[in-house]
DRENMAR-900895 format. One record per residue: residue number from 0; x, y, z of N, C-alpha, C, CB in turn. Coordinates in pm, 1 decimal, padded with zeros to 6 digits. Glycine has a CB too. Example, Ala and Ser with C-alpha at 12.3 -4.5 7.8 and 13.67 -1.06 7.14 Angstrom:
[site 0 [01319.0 -00569.0 00780.0] [01230.0 -00450.0 00780.0] [01320.0 -00330.0 00780.0] [01130.8 -00447.3 00904.6]]
[site 1 [01285.0 -00225.0 00708.0] [01367.0 -00106.0 00714.0] [01290.0 00003.0 00787.0] [01408.4 -00059.8 00572.5]]
//
This chain:
[site 0 [09155.4 -02563.9 -01124.9] [09257.9 -02488.6 -01196.0] [09316.6 -02382.0 -01104.0] [09199.8 -02424.1 -01324.2]]
[site 1 [09441.0 -02347.2 -01131.4] [09508.1 -02238.2 -01059.2] [09553.6 -02132.6 -01158.8] [09629.3 -02291.4 -00976.7]]
[site 2 [09545.9 -02007.5 -01114.3] [09576.3 -01895.0 -01201.4] [09677.3 -01802.1 -01134.3] [09447.7 -01818.1 -01237.4]]
[site 3 [09775.9 -01757.8 -01210.4] [09871.1 -01658.3 -01161.2] [09879.4 -01546.9 -01264.5] [10012.5 -01721.7 -01134.4]]
[site 4 [09819.4 -01433.2 -01229.3] [09817.8 -01318.3 -01318.1] [09936.3 -01226.0 -01288.6] [09685.4 -01241.8 -01304.3]]
[site 5 [09985.9 -01161.7 -01391.7] [10097.8 -01068.7 -01375.6] [10097.2 -00966.9 -01487.5] [10231.8 -01144.0 -01372.8]]
[site 6 [10182.1 -00866.1 -01474.4] [10198.3 -00768.6 -01580.9] [10131.3 -00635.3 -01557.8] [10147.9 -00824.7 -01704.7]]
[site 7 [10054.5 -00623.7 -01451.2] [09988.7 -00498.0 -01422.7] [10087.6 -00393.5 -01373.3] [09879.1 -00518.4 -01320.8]]
[site 8 [10036.5 -00273.5 -01349.7] [10121.1 -00167.0 -01299.8] [10053.9 -00033.1 -01313.7] [10253.2 -00166.3 -01371.7]]
[site 9 [10132.3 00070.3 -01288.6] [10085.8 00207.8 -01302.6] [10129.7 00260.6 -01438.5] [10140.2 00297.8 -01187.6]]
[site 10 [10034.9 00312.5 -01513.7] [10065.4 00362.0 -01647.3] [09987.3 00490.1 -01671.5] [10032.1 00255.7 -01755.4]]
[site 11 [10041.9 00577.2 -01750.7] [09972.9 00701.7 -01782.6] [09864.7 00677.4 -01886.6] [10072.1 00807.2 -01832.7]]
[site 12 [09764.0 00761.0 -01891.2] [09663.1 00749.4 -01996.6] [09728.5 00747.3 -02134.9] [09562.3 00865.4 -01987.4]]
[site 13 [09679.8 00657.0 -02218.8] [09737.6 00640.1 -02350.8] [09846.9 00535.5 -02356.4] [09791.3 00769.2 -02398.2]]
[site 14 [09889.5 00488.0 -02242.1] [09995.2 00389.1 -02236.8] [09947.4 00247.7 -02263.5] [10061.4 00394.5 -02104.7]]
[site 15 [10040.9 00152.8 -02252.1] [10012.1 00011.6 -02282.6] [10064.6 -00079.3 -02172.6] [10074.0 -00028.6 -02417.8]]
[site 16 [10000.2 -00192.2 -02160.1] [10045.2 -00298.9 -02070.4] [10015.2 -00432.7 -02135.0] [09976.8 -00288.5 -01930.9]]
[site 17 [10094.8 -00531.8 -02102.0] [10067.3 -00667.9 -02145.5] [10051.6 -00754.7 -02022.0] [10180.1 -00722.0 -02238.5]]
[site 18 [09932.1 -00804.5 -02002.7] [09902.2 -00890.6 -01889.7] [09923.8 -01036.3 -01927.5] [09758.6 -00868.4 -01841.3]]
[site 19 [09966.1 -01116.3 -01831.0] [09985.1 -01259.5 -01852.0] [09911.1 -01335.8 -01743.6] [10135.7 -01296.7 -01852.4]]
[site 20 [09862.3 -01452.0 -01779.2] [09796.8 -01539.4 -01682.0] [09846.4 -01681.1 -01705.5] [09640.6 -01531.5 -01693.5]]
[site 21 [09922.2 -01732.2 -01611.5] [09969.9 -01869.8 -01618.0] [09865.9 -01960.5 -01554.5] [10107.6 -01885.3 -01547.5]]
[site 22 [09822.4 -02058.9 -01630.4] [09717.9 -02149.9 -01585.3] [09776.3 -02287.6 -01561.5] [09603.3 -02157.0 -01687.6]]
[site 23 [09737.2 -02351.3 -01453.4] [09781.9 -02487.5 -01425.3] [09667.1 -02567.6 -01366.8] [09902.7 -02487.6 -01328.9]]
[site 24 [09684.3 -02698.8 -01365.2] [09586.5 -02785.5 -01301.4] [09468.5 -02823.1 -01387.7] [09537.1 -02721.3 -01180.5]]
[site 25 [09475.1 -02796.7 -01516.0] [09366.6 -02832.8 -01604.8] [09420.5 -02848.9 -01746.0] [09254.5 -02727.4 -01600.4]]
[site 26 [09338.8 -02906.1 -01834.3] [09379.9 -02926.5 -01973.1] [09362.3 -02795.9 -02048.8] [09298.2 -03041.2 -02040.2]]
[site 27 [09464.7 -02714.2 -02043.4] [09457.7 -02576.2 -02092.5] [09406.1 -02567.9 -02235.4] [09594.2 -02511.2 -02084.3]]
[site 28 [09452.7 -02652.3 -02322.6] [09428.6 -02635.5 -02465.8] [09281.9 -02650.0 -02505.2] [09510.1 -02735.1 -02542.3]]
[site 29 [09201.0 -02716.4 -02426.6] [09063.0 -02743.0 -02469.3] [08965.5 -02633.7 -02424.8] [09016.9 -02877.1 -02414.6]]
[site 30 [09010.4 -02545.8 -02339.7] [08920.9 -02445.4 -02282.7] [08924.2 -02313.4 -02358.0] [08956.2 -02421.6 -02138.8]]
[site 31 [08809.8 -02245.0 -02353.1] [08806.3 -02102.4 -02381.6] [08856.8 -02030.5 -02257.4] [08662.1 -02054.4 -02421.5]]
[site 32 [08938.1 -01928.0 -02279.2] [08991.2 -01849.1 -02166.9] [08950.7 -01703.3 -02181.4] [09145.3 -01861.0 -02159.1]]
[site 33 [08940.8 -01639.0 -02067.3] [08894.2 -01500.5 -02068.5] [08966.2 -01419.2 -01962.6] [08742.9 -01494.1 -02046.2]]
[site 34 [08968.0 -01291.0 -01985.8] [09010.4 -01193.4 -01887.0] [08886.1 -01124.1 -01831.5] [09109.9 -01090.2 -01948.6]]
[site 35 [08890.4 -01103.6 -01700.9] [08786.9 -01030.6 -01629.6] [08853.8 -00915.8 -01555.3] [08707.9 -01123.9 -01531.4]]
[site 36 [08773.7 -00818.4 -01513.9] [08828.0 -00713.9 -01429.7] [08725.2 -00673.4 -01323.9] [08869.9 -00592.5 -01514.5]]
[site 37 [08777.5 -00619.0 -01214.4] [08689.8 -00579.6 -01104.9] [08739.5 -00452.1 -01040.2] [08679.7 -00691.0 -01001.1]]
[site 38 [08646.4 -00362.0 -01019.9] [08671.7 -00238.0 -00948.5] [08608.2 -00251.8 -00810.8] [08615.2 -00113.3 -01026.2]]
[site 39 [08670.6 -00203.2 -00706.4] [08611.7 -00214.6 -00571.9] [08468.1 -00164.9 -00568.9] [08694.9 -00136.4 -00470.6]]
[site 40 [08380.8 -00245.2 -00511.6] [08241.2 -00207.7 -00500.2] [08156.5 -00245.8 -00619.8] [08231.3 -00062.9 -00478.6]]
[site 41 [08219.3 -00301.7 -00722.3] [08145.5 -00343.3 -00840.6] [08168.2 -00491.0 -00867.6] [08186.6 -00259.7 -00962.2]]
[site 42 [08078.3 -00549.4 -00945.7] [08093.5 -00691.2 -00980.1] [08205.6 -00708.8 -01082.6] [07960.5 -00748.9 -01035.3]]
[site 43 [08262.5 -00827.7 -01079.1] [08363.8 -00861.4 -01178.1] [08298.6 -00866.6 -01315.7] [08432.7 -00996.5 -01144.0]]
[site 44 [08364.5 -00813.8 -01418.6] [08306.6 -00812.5 -01551.9] [08401.8 -00873.0 -01653.3] [08270.1 -00670.8 -01592.5]]
[site 45 [08341.4 -00932.3 -01754.0] [08416.7 -00994.4 -01861.7] [08478.8 -00886.9 -01948.9] [08326.9 -01087.0 -01945.4]]
[site 46 [08603.8 -00908.5 -01989.8] [08674.7 -00812.6 -02074.7] [08691.0 -00867.7 -02216.2] [08812.4 -00778.6 -02014.5]]
[site 47 [08744.8 -00988.6 -02225.6] [08772.5 -01048.9 -02356.1] [08786.9 -01198.9 -02338.5] [08900.7 -00988.3 -02420.6]]
[site 48 [08764.5 -01273.3 -02446.4] [08778.5 -01418.4 -02440.1] [08841.3 -01471.2 -02567.6] [08642.8 -01484.8 -02416.4]]
[site 49 [08898.3 -01590.8 -02557.9] [08958.4 -01656.4 -02673.9] [08928.5 -01804.8 -02665.3] [09112.4 -01630.7 -02680.9]]
[site 50 [08876.6 -01860.5 -02774.2] [08838.7 -02001.6 -02774.5] [08960.0 -02091.4 -02796.3] [08733.7 -02028.1 -02882.5]]
[site 51 [08936.7 -02220.5 -02785.5] [09044.6 -02315.9 -02809.0] [09095.3 -02305.9 -02952.5] [08997.3 -02458.9 -02779.3]]
[site 52 [09009.0 -02262.4 -03042.8] [09048.3 -02247.6 -03182.6] [09107.7 -02113.0 -03216.8] [08932.0 -02271.4 -03269.2]]
[site 53 [09111.5 -02024.0 -03117.7] [09173.1 -01893.0 -03139.8] [09077.0 -01781.7 -03175.4] [09273.0 -01904.0 -03246.4]]
[site 54 [08947.7 -01809.0 -03177.8] [08850.9 -01702.4 -03204.3] [08841.0 -01612.4 -03081.9] [08711.3 -01761.0 -03240.8]]
[site 55 [08831.9 -01483.3 -03106.3] [08832.1 -01386.8 -02996.5] [08703.5 -01305.9 -02990.4] [08950.1 -01293.4 -03009.9]]
[site 56 [08674.9 -01256.8 -02873.3] [08559.5 -01170.2 -02853.5] [08595.9 -01066.5 -02748.7] [08433.4 -01251.7 -02810.8]]
[site 57 [08549.0 -00943.8 -02772.0] [08582.7 -00833.7 -02682.8] [08458.3 -00759.1 -02639.5] [08680.1 -00738.3 -02750.1]]
[site 58 [08457.1 -00715.8 -02514.1] [08351.2 -00626.7 -02470.6] [08373.6 -00489.5 -02533.4] [08346.2 -00617.2 -02315.6]]
[site 59 [08266.6 -00416.9 -02547.9] [08273.7 -00290.7 -02619.6] [08374.1 -00191.2 -02563.7] [08140.8 -00228.5 -02620.9]]
[site 60 [08389.8 -00191.7 -02432.8] [08476.4 -00089.7 -02372.1] [08625.3 -00112.1 -02398.0] [08452.5 -00085.4 -02223.8]]
[site 61 [08664.7 -00228.7 -02450.1] [08805.6 -00251.9 -02485.3] [08824.5 -00282.7 -02633.0] [08861.9 -00365.9 -02402.7]]
[site 62 [08714.6 -00294.5 -02704.5] [08725.3 -00332.8 -02845.2] [08808.4 -00231.4 -02921.2] [08586.3 -00346.0 -02908.8]]
[site 63 [08903.2 -00282.2 -02998.7] [08990.1 -00195.6 -03076.7] [09111.7 -00145.9 -03000.4] [08912.7 -00079.3 -03126.0]]
[site 64 [09113.0 -00169.5 -02869.0] [09225.8 -00124.4 -02787.7] [09302.3 -00239.1 -02725.2] [09177.7 -00031.9 -02679.6]]
[site 65 [09246.9 -00359.5 -02730.4] [09309.5 -00473.2 -02662.9] [09314.6 -00594.2 -02754.9] [09233.7 -00507.9 -02533.9]]
[site 66 [09410.6 -00680.6 -02727.3] [09424.4 -00805.0 -02802.3] [09447.4 -00918.1 -02702.7] [09541.4 -00796.4 -02906.3]]
[site 67 [09359.3 -01018.1 -02706.4] [09377.0 -01136.4 -02623.0] [09443.2 -01245.0 -02707.4] [09240.3 -01185.8 -02564.5]]
[site 68 [09532.7 -01318.3 -02645.7] [09600.7 -01426.8 -02716.1] [09631.4 -01538.2 -02616.6] [09731.4 -01376.3 -02785.0]]
[site 69 [09674.6 -01651.6 -02668.9] [09705.4 -01765.4 -02584.1] [09824.4 -01841.4 -02639.9] [09584.0 -01857.8 -02571.2]]
[site 70 [09897.6 -01905.6 -02552.4] [10008.0 -01991.7 -02590.8] [09985.2 -02124.9 -02521.7] [10147.5 -01929.2 -02552.8]]
[site 71 [09934.4 -02221.7 -02595.9] [09903.6 -02351.0 -02536.2] [10028.8 -02421.1 -02483.1] [09833.9 -02439.7 -02638.0]]
[site 72 [10142.3 -02399.4 -02547.0] [10265.6 -02464.8 -02502.4] [10311.2 -02411.3 -02367.0] [10376.4 -02445.4 -02606.2]]
[site 73 [10272.3 -02289.3 -02336.4] [10308.4 -02228.5 -02208.5] [10189.7 -02221.8 -02112.8] [10364.0 -02089.0 -02231.0]]
[site 74 [10077.2 -02273.6 -02154.6] [09951.2 -02267.1 -02077.8] [09931.1 -02127.5 -02019.9] [09950.7 -02372.3 -01963.8]]
[site 75 [09943.2 -02029.1 -02106.4] [09936.5 -01888.6 -02065.0] [09843.8 -01811.4 -02157.1] [10076.9 -01824.6 -02064.5]]
[site 76 [09766.7 -01722.8 -02095.6] [09678.0 -01632.3 -02168.2] [09732.9 -01491.3 -02152.2] [09530.0 -01642.2 -02116.1]]
[site 77 [09723.2 -01412.0 -02257.2] [09775.6 -01275.8 -02255.1] [09665.2 -01175.5 -02287.4] [09891.8 -01261.2 -02354.8]]
[site 78 [09684.4 -01055.1 -02239.3] [09597.8 -00944.7 -02278.2] [09686.2 -00822.2 -02302.6] [09488.6 -00915.9 -02168.4]]
[site 79 [09699.7 -00787.0 -02428.3] [09772.6 -00665.4 -02464.7] [09672.1 -00550.4 -02460.5] [09841.1 -00677.9 -02607.7]]
[site 80 [09700.1 -00452.8 -02376.7] [09609.2 -00339.9 -02358.8] [09678.4 -00213.3 -02405.8] [09564.2 -00326.6 -02210.8]]
[site 81 [09616.5 -00143.8 -02499.7] [09671.2 -00021.1 -02556.2] [09574.7 00094.3 -02532.1] [09699.2 -00037.9 -02707.2]]
[site 82 [09624.6 00214.0 -02552.6] [09541.4 00334.1 -02536.2] [09463.1 00329.5 -02405.7] [09444.7 00348.9 -02654.5]]
[site 83 [09533.7 00298.7 -02299.6] [09467.3 00281.0 -02170.7] [09404.9 00410.4 -02122.2] [09565.6 00229.0 -02067.3]]
[site 84 [09291.1 00394.6 -02056.5] [09213.4 00506.7 -02004.1] [09199.1 00491.0 -01852.3] [09072.9 00514.5 -02072.9]]
[site 85 [09178.3 00600.8 -01780.8] [09159.4 00588.6 -01635.1] [09049.1 00489.7 -01598.2] [09127.1 00724.7 -01575.4]]
[site 86 [08948.7 00477.8 -01684.6] [08838.2 00384.7 -01658.4] [08881.2 00238.1 -01664.9] [08726.3 00408.7 -01757.7]]
[site 87 [08999.6 00212.5 -01717.8] [09050.6 00075.3 -01722.8] [09113.9 00033.6 -01589.5] [09153.1 00061.4 -01835.9]]
[site 88 [09124.7 00125.8 -01496.4] [09181.7 00093.8 -01366.3] [09097.2 -00011.6 -01296.5] [09192.9 00219.8 -01279.5]]
[site 89 [09160.3 -00123.1 -01261.3] [09089.2 -00236.0 -01201.9] [09190.7 -00345.4 -01169.9] [08977.1 -00289.3 -01297.6]]
[site 90 [09143.9 -00446.8 -01100.5] [09221.7 -00569.6 -01084.7] [09175.9 -00665.2 -01194.3] [09203.6 -00633.1 -00940.4]]
[site 91 [09271.8 -00721.1 -01265.4] [09242.4 -00807.3 -01378.9] [09270.5 -00952.7 -01342.0] [09325.3 -00765.3 -01502.4]]
[site 92 [09176.3 -01039.3 -01379.5] [09183.2 -01182.1 -01349.6] [09159.3 -01262.8 -01477.3] [09079.6 -01220.5 -01240.5]]
[site 93 [09198.5 -01389.0 -01473.7] [09161.3 -01477.5 -01584.0] [09085.5 -01597.2 -01529.9] [09286.1 -01523.4 -01662.7]]
[site 94 [09008.1 -01656.7 -01616.3] [08928.5 -01774.6 -01583.7] [08873.2 -01826.6 -01715.8] [08812.5 -01741.6 -01479.9]]
[site 95 [08796.7 -01932.3 -01710.4] [08731.8 -01984.0 -01829.8] [08583.9 -01947.5 -01824.1] [08751.3 -02138.2 -01842.3]]
[site 96 [08528.2 -01888.2 -01927.2] [08389.7 -01843.4 -01922.2] [08290.5 -01947.4 -01974.2] [08375.2 -01716.7 -02001.1]]
[site 97 [08172.5 -01953.0 -01908.7] [08060.8 -02023.5 -01968.6] [08006.4 -01936.8 -02083.6] [07949.2 -02054.4 -01861.6]]
[site 98 [07910.2 -01989.3 -02154.8] [07851.5 -01912.7 -02264.9] [07789.3 -01780.9 -02218.9] [07746.7 -01996.0 -02334.9]]
[site 99 [07741.8 -01778.0 -02095.6] [07679.9 -01655.0 -02046.2] [07782.0 -01558.2 -01988.8] [07576.3 -01687.5 -01941.1]]
[site 100 [07910.1 -01594.6 -01995.5] [08015.6 -01506.3 -01947.6] [08057.6 -01529.7 -01804.3] [07972.6 -01367.0 -01961.8]]
[site 101 [07975.3 -01600.6 -01729.2] [08014.5 -01630.8 -01592.3] [08132.6 -01726.9 -01591.2] [07896.4 -01690.1 -01514.0]]
[site 102 [08210.4 -01720.0 -01485.7] [08332.2 -01800.3 -01478.6] [08301.0 -01946.4 -01451.4] [08424.9 -01746.3 -01370.9]]
[site 103 [08376.5 -02029.7 -01518.1] [08361.0 -02174.4 -01504.3] [08421.7 -02224.8 -01374.0] [08425.3 -02245.9 -01622.7]]
[site 104 [08541.4 -02179.9 -01343.5] [08610.9 -02227.3 -01225.2] [08579.1 -02136.7 -01105.9] [08762.9 -02232.8 -01250.4]]
[site 105 [08555.4 -02200.6 -00992.6] [08523.8 -02123.7 -00873.1] [08647.8 -02061.4 -00811.1] [08454.3 -02211.5 -00771.6]]
[site 106 [08764.3 -02115.7 -00843.0] [08886.9 -02058.5 -00788.8] [08933.3 -01943.2 -00876.4] [08996.9 -02165.6 -00777.5]]
[site 107 [08992.4 -01844.1 -00812.6] [09047.5 -01728.9 -00882.3] [09190.1 -01704.9 -00835.7] [08960.7 -01603.5 -00859.0]]
[site 108 [09268.2 -01645.0 -00922.4] [09400.3 -01602.8 -00881.3] [09393.9 -01474.1 -00800.1] [09489.6 -01584.2 -01002.6]]
[site 109 [09509.4 -01419.6 -00767.2] [09513.7 -01294.8 -00691.4] [09488.4 -01174.1 -00780.8] [09648.2 -01280.3 -00621.4]]
[site 110 [09495.8 -01194.7 -00910.2] [09475.6 -01084.0 -01002.0] [09599.6 -00997.3 -01014.4] [09358.8 -01000.3 -00957.3]]
[site 111 [09593.4 -00904.9 -01108.5] [09702.3 -00808.9 -01126.2] [09640.3 -00669.5 -01137.4] [09789.5 -00843.3 -01253.3]]
[site 112 [09694.1 -00576.7 -01059.1] [09637.5 -00443.4 -01051.3] [09684.2 -00357.8 -01168.5] [09675.1 -00377.3 -00918.9]]
[site 113 [09588.8 -00299.1 -01238.6] [09618.4 -00201.8 -01343.7] [09567.1 -00066.7 -01296.1] [09553.2 -00242.7 -01481.6]]
[site 114 [09655.4 00029.9 -01292.6] [09618.0 00165.8 -01253.2] [09658.8 00261.7 -01364.1] [09684.4 00205.9 -01117.7]]
[site 115 [09560.9 00332.7 -01416.6] [09585.5 00429.0 -01523.8] [09563.4 00568.3 -01466.7] [09492.4 00402.7 -01648.0]]
[site 116 [09671.7 00641.3 -01455.1] [09662.4 00771.7 -01389.4] [09782.7 00856.8 -01425.5] [09652.1 00755.6 -01236.4]]
[site 117 [09762.9 00988.5 -01418.8] [09874.3 01079.9 -01438.1] [09947.6 01099.2 -01305.6] [09825.1 01215.6 -01494.3]]
//
């Protein structure tokens, strides 16, 4: 699979961003998709996931502030992020998660940088 993430940027605390991930090279509709993020010097961590049926799950640090969605016709996954905090600063990636949260595909996109700062 190939991933192209976009939508990141510089935003003030309390602001919002909508991230997009265009997926190609695989049967998009049958997979669970997830957003991950990584801060330099730390491991990549799972942020949110959405199943093929549309069920969603969020890690505690974004719960209530983010909404993950998918458009099978566009083979695209989205992450609407609200009430952004400086701690949300990271590079955001998408992939398909195994049950343990680890990524299914070994390939990653370039990610999209989110910076939350005054």
